[in-house]
N, C-alpha and C positions, 0 to 999 in steps of 0.2 A: 412903145411901152417903157415906162421908167423901170429902173432896177427894183424899186419898192413895189410897183405894180406887178412885176414879174414874180417876185418872191410871194406876194399875196396870192397870185393865181396858182402858183405851184403848191402853196399850202392848202388852197381850196381843193385842188386835185387830190392831195394826200388825205385830206379830211373825207373825201368821197370814197376812197379805197380802203381807208383805215379799218372801218367796221368788218370788212371781209377778212382782213389779216387778223384782227383781234378775235374773230370767231374761231380761228384755227390756232389761237394761242400766241400769235405774233403781233408785230407792230412795225412801224417805219418812222424814221425821223429824217428831216432835211438837214444835210450837213452844209452844203454850199451850192451856189450857182456860179459857174465860171464862164466868162466871155459871153454871157447871155444865151448860151446854147447847150451847155453841159450841166446836168444836175447830178449832184452826188448825194446819195441817200445811204442810210444804214438800216438794213433789215434787222429786226430784233426778235427775241423770244424764240418761239418754235420756227420762225421763218429762217433762222440762221442755219440750222442743220437740215432744212427741208430739201429733198431732192428736186423739187419742182420750182425752187426759188428763182432760178434764171428765167423760166417761162413766166412766172408771176411778174417778175421785174419787167420783162419785155412786153408781154401781151396785156398785162393789167396796169402796172404802174406807169410805164412809159406812154402807153396809149392814152391813159387818163390825163397825164400831165400835158401831152401834146394837144388834147382837146381844149384845155384852159390856156395853154401857152404854145401856140403853133411854132414859134421860133426855136423851141428846144429841139435839138438834134439827137441827143443821147442822154440816157439815164444810166448811171452805174452805181453799183452797190459797193461801199467801202466796208470791208469786214473789220470788226473791232480787234 
């Protein structure tokens, strides 16, 4: 998978999960993909101070991204 295809697949995954985050007053944006295995995102809005954001990141965001791009090993949130 090319770097561009990987980015597109990760964006598709984020588009799938974004409505759930937005319904709780939050959002997510892709910051970067490093070494083809690490995705850096930034949770925004209500997701920033949410006590379950790590669970959301692992069980929701990371799982969805891996569905579209299985080579991704880890997704981390970079706080503003």
